[in-house]
N, C-alpha and C positions, 0 to 999 in steps of 0.2 A: 683414101682421102674422103671418099663418099660417106663411109661409116662415120668418120669423125664430124663430117658436116651435119649428118642427122643428129649425132649426139649434141652438137651445139644448138641445133634448132630445138630439139626436145628440152634442153636445159633452159633456153631462153623462154619457151612456152611455160615450163614448169615455174620458173622464177616470176614470170609475169602473172601466172595464176595465183601464187602466193601473195603477191602485191595486191592483186585484185581481191582476193579473199579478205585481205586486211584493210580494204577501202582505200588503198593507195592507188587511186585510178590512174593518175597521170603517169606514175612510174610503170604501172602495168601496161598502159598503152604504148609506152616507148619500147618495152621489151617485146610485145606482140609485133610491133612494126619491124623490129630488128629481125625477128623470126621470118616475117613475110619477105624481107629483103633477100634472105638466104633461100627461102622456098615460097615462090609466088603461087604455088598451087596447094598450100596447106590449109585444108578445109577447116581443121580444128582451130587454127589461129584466127581465120576469118570469122568463124562463129563466136569465138570469144571476144573478138573486137565488136561484134554486134551486140553481145550481152553487155559489154562495157558501155558502149553508146547508148543503150537503153537506160543504164544506171545514170548516165551523165545528162539524160533528157534530150537525147538526139535520136529519136525513133526513126526518122527517115533514113539517116546514115546507117542505123542498125539494120534496117531492111536491106539496104544495098550490100552490107557486109554478109549478111546471113544468105541472101540470094546467091552471092559468089560462092559461099561455102557449099550450098546445095548443088550449084553447077558443077562442082568438083566431085561431090560424094553425096548420095542419097542418105539421109539419116533422120530417123524418127525424132531424135532430140532437136535436130536443127529446125525441123518443121514446128515443133512446139515453141521454140524461141521466136521463129518467124511470125507465128500467128500472134504471139504477144506483142511483137513490134508493130504489126498491122493494127492491132487493137489500140495501142498507144498513139498510132497516127490517126486513128479514126478511119482507116481504109478497110472497111469490111468487104468490099468488093474484091480486094486482094485475097481475102480468105476464101470467099465463095469460089474464086477462079481455081482454087486448089481442091475443089470437091472430088475430082477424079482420082487425084493422088491419094487422098485419104481412103476413099472407097477401095482402091486397088491395092495400095501398099500397106495401109495401116488401119484396116477395118475394126480392129480391136483396141485401139488406142483411146482411152476415155477422154484425155485432154483434148486431142485433136477433134474428136467427134463433138465434144462440148463446145469448143470454140467455133466450130463450123456451124453448129445449131445456132449459137448465139449470133453469128454473123448473119445468117439467114433471117433470124428474127429482127435484126436491126434494120436490114433493108427490106422488111415487111414482106418476106416470103414465108408466111407462117406454116404453110403446108410442108415445106422442106425442113423448116426449123423443128417442127414436131417429129418428123422422120428421124432426124439425127438425135434429137434429145432422147427419143425412145431407144435408140441403139446405145446411147451413152449410159442410159439408166439400166439397161439390161446388164452392162458391165459393172456398174456401180449403183445399185438400187438405194443406197444410203445417201445419195448426193442431194443435199438440201437445195442447193442453187438450181440444180437440174429440175426438181419437181416444182420449185417456185416459179422458174421461168415457163415451164409447161402450163402451170395454173394461169399465168399472166396471158399466155397465147390463147388458151381455151376461152379466157374471159373476153378477149378481143373478138374472137370469132363467134361470140354469142352462145357459147356451149357452157353455161354457168354451172351446170351440175357436175360436168367434168373438171371444171376449174375448182369447184369445192372438193372433189375427191383428191385432186393433186395437192391442194393446200392442206387438206386434213393429214396427208402424209408428212408434210412439212411440220405440222403441229405436233405430230407424234415424235418427230425427230428433235423438236425444240419445244417441249411442253411449257417451258417457263419463259419463253420469249415473248414480250409484249408486242413486238412489231408483228411477229407471226399471227399472233391472236388477233390483232387488228385487221390484217389482211384477210384472214379467214372470215372474220365478221363481214367485211365488205363482200366477199365472195357469196356468203350466205344471203345477204341483202339482195344482191343482183339476181340470185336464183329464187327470190321471193320466199326465203326461209328466214324471215325476220326474228321469230321467237328463238332460233338457234343462234342468230347472230348477235342479239342484244347483250348477253352477258360478255361475250368476247370483245364487243365494241367498247366496253369500259376500260380497255387496256390502251385506247388511243392517246397518243402523245399530246394532242391539243387539249385534252381534259387536264392532264398534269400541268401543262403550261398555264391554263386558265386558273387552276387552283393556286399555283405559285404566285401568279400576279395579283389575285384577290387577297391571298394570305399576307402578301407583303403590305398592302394598304389597310387591311382590316384583320390584324393578327389575333385580336381578341374575339372576333365573331366567326372567322373562317379558319377552322382548325382541322386537323387530322381526325379529331375525335367526335366531331359533330356533322360529318358527311350524312346527308339523308341516304339510307340504304333501302328504302321502300318501306311499306307498312303504313299503319294508321298515323295520321297527322292532323286529326280533327282539331285539336287544341294547340297546334304548333305554328309558330311563325317561321316561314321559310323564305330564305334568300336564294334567288336564281340569278346566275350571271351568265353572260354570254361566252361563247368560244367560237373559234373558226370565223368565217367571213360572213358578209351581209346576207348572201343567199341562204346559208344555213340558219341564221337568226330569223329570217322571215319564214322559212319552211317549218322550223320548230316552234315558232310562236303559236301554232295551232293547238299546242298542248298546254299553253298557259291557262286558259279557262277550265280545263280538266283539272289542273292542279289547284286552281283557285277554289273550285268546289269541295276540295278535300281537306284543305288547310284552314287555319284561323286567319292568317294574313300573309299576303304574297308581296314581297319586294323583288324587283327586278333591276339589275344593273345591265344596261344595254350599251350598244355602240352609240356614240354621240349622234352620228348621222341619222340613226333610226329613232332617237328619243322623241322628236316632235310627232312622228307618225304613230308610235305606240301610245303617246299621250292622248291623241285623238280618239283612240279605240278603247274606250272604257270597258267595253264588253269583254275584253281579254282577261279582265278580273285582276289587274294589277293595282294593288293598293298603295304602293309607293314605287315610283320610277326615278331612276337616276342614271347618269352616265359619268359624272364627275366624282371626285373624291368625296366620300362620306365619312364623317367623324364616327367612331365607335359609339358614342353616347347617343348618336341620333338613330340607332338601329336597335330594334328589339327582335333579336334573331335567336331561334332555337336550333335550327338546322340550315344547312345550305346544300346546294346542288347545282351542277352545271346543266345548262339548257339542253344539250344534246343527250343527256341521260334520262330525260323525262318519259319517253315512251316505254323504256325498259322498267323504270321504277314505278310507273303508274300501272304496270302489269297489263299493258294493252296487247290484244291478240287479234288475229284475223284482220277483217276490214276496219276495226277500230284503230288500227295503226295509222290509217290514212284519214284521220278525223278532219272534218270541215273541209273536205275536198271541194265542196261547192263554194268556198270562199269565206274569209274571216277578217279581211281588212277593208275599211272604208276610208275615203279621203275627206278632206275639208271641202264641203260643197261650195262655200264662198270662194275658196281658192280655185276650185274647178271652174267656176264662172269667170274668174279673172283670166285664167289661162285661155278659156274659150274665145273670149273677146280678143285677146292679144294674138293668138296663134291659129285658132281652130275655127274661125268663122267662115266655113266653106261647106258646100254641099257635096264635095268630092269625098271619096272613101279615104279616110285618114289612117295612115299606116306609120307606126313607130319602129325604128330599127336601132340595132346596136350590134357591134361586131367584135367588141373586145372586152374581156374582164381583166383579171389579174393574171397577166401572161407569165408571171414569175413561177407559178405552179403548174400551169398546163397550157403550153404553147399551141397544142393540137386544137384547142377550142377556138383559137383566133381565126377570123375570117378576113380575107383581103377585102377591104371596104369597097373597092371598085367593082366587085362582083355584084354589088346591089344595084348598079346602074341598069342592068337588064330587067330589074323589077320596076324601077321608076318609069319606064317606058310604057307600062300598062295603062291603058286609057282610064280616065276618070278617077285617078288617084293622086293624093298628095302625101309625100313621105316627109317624116320628121326624124332627125337624128337625136337619139337619147344617149349618144356616146359622151362620157365625161372623162376628164383627166387623160390618162395614157390612151392614146389612139384617137383623140378628138381631132388632132391636126389633119387626119385623113378625110375629114368632112369636105375638104377642098377637092377631093378626087370624085365627088359625087354630083350628079345633075339633078335637078328638080327636088332638092332636099332642103327643108328648113331646119336650121341648127337650133334646137331647143336645149340641147345638152349644156351649152355654155351658160345657161341661166339657172341650172339646177344645182342647188347646194346640199340639200338633204332629201331624205325619202318622202317626206310629206309633200314637198314641192313635185317630186317625180310622180307620186300617186295621183295628185291633182291633175297633172298634165295627162297622164295615162288615161284617166277616166274619159277624156275626150276623144279617145281613139276608137276605131272600129276593129283595129287589128294591130298586134305586135309581132314582128319577125326578128329574131335575134339569135345570137349564139347562146351557149349554156352559161348564163351569168345571173346575177341577182335580179336583173329585170324580168327574167322568166318567173321567178318566185313571187315577185310583187304582182305581176300581171295575173298569175294563177291564183294568188291569195285574194285579188280583187275581182275574180271571175271575169277578167277581160280575155277575149280570144287571143291566144299566142301560139305562134308557130316557132318552135325552137329547133335550131339547126345544130345537130350533133355530129361530132367527129366519128371515125369509124369504131374507135374504142370508146364506148359510151360510159359515163359515170355510173356507179352502182344504183343510184336512186331511180334511174330510168329503166333498169332491168333489160331483159332480153327481148320482150315483146313490146316493140315500139308502136304497135297498133293502138295502144291505149296508155295514157299517163295515169298512173294509179294516185298520184298526189294531188292533181288538180283537174277538175272537170273541163276547164277551158283551155287546157294546153294540148297541143297536138305535136307529135315528134316526128322529125325528119332526119334520117341518118345517112352519112356517106356510104356509098356502096362499096368503095375501095378506099384504102388508107390515103388520106390527104386529098381526096376528090370532092372538093366543094361544089364543083359544077354539077355533079350528080344530084346534090341537094337542091340547088337552084333550079334545075330542070324539073324536079318534082313539085317545087313550090310554085313554079310558073304554071304547071299543069292545073294546080288547084286554084290559081288566081284567074286563069283564062280557060275555063272548062269549055270543051267543044259544044256547039249547039246541038 
């Protein structure tokens, strides 16, 4: 009778597996359950239920079933499934807790080592993450994802040359992949190897999006066959268009006067919010400036180029890449005076702050607004919020702060208000670039994983003379940044 029962259980599991394989998940689940009624200690059936629950989008139930399977029988495959279930749950600590199991029982299992490394990376234990990625890559040195994650960790830890080495391996594995080329470019930039990075930076997605957007509105002027590829343009009319965000547009505006000296006529299509500011700054060399739709017949264009390609196509090298780091943007002085009378008529030290940019792309840069309260207590200071739009509601959490952000519509107004300040303290956002471009002292608060443009050596900002960099000491530790800023604000006698 016992043998017959086992045959029935095996038949149920086999039938369930066939349904499972054919995506008949409800029928498969019923058969697995029938098997478990006959044998409540069948590890294989529990594991298959876990796999099925994963497919049904119920990862927490999947974890329960797979843990039950493991309690009955230790299996490499069960742990592989379990780790996937933990990842789907977002429970990376669950994987970390199995470190000893992997080390002791399955030290040569690439999948388990990889997932363990990924879990340590996700909980910001980079030392252990590197340890297990190295073990995994020893087993499978052709793992693109392994080398990519190693590069990312090295970048976080300020080991940019090591990050480059790892990403170069990725590029060898996928030499035609645009995303890999782009990531390698950013690693080169962070390691201050700009000339190696520029050609690869041309693979960025934002350049393609910018081209498609402009081609749609100006199909006769902006085409595949009239990209400027570098070279002599003395008798050429060039159209430049923006890509990416406000900060990038302000940072790369330094190259417009260099381009203007080389070409016959320069037309620039910019963000609407930046148009009034760029219009004021005639020394940038822009002959025609626009942000709205332009009819083809209004444009005399020979070549076009995206703004972020300029340093590469201009052939800049060495320190010339950081052109005009002493400043290149000026405000409307009449507007400066208007803001002075309205907001800044005080003998106190005037400090502007901002804590949030576009959090859609990088939430690590967002600073809890209330942390600024420890700065507002410093004697003889008056603080001003330059926070606009998303995050501006957090002004209510601050003491001794005047909200000027609610009145700022475009960057010409922001620039005029900034000119009245003694100092700007903010997160990594467009305000940093505007302050730096205006040579206004600015202390930028950086997350642990800093953006490529700030590099590894935060003792100096290569892009702006007036900007000083402060970085988190550990991941997410904004208080360490504020402690350092407070030291700078209140030096001991």
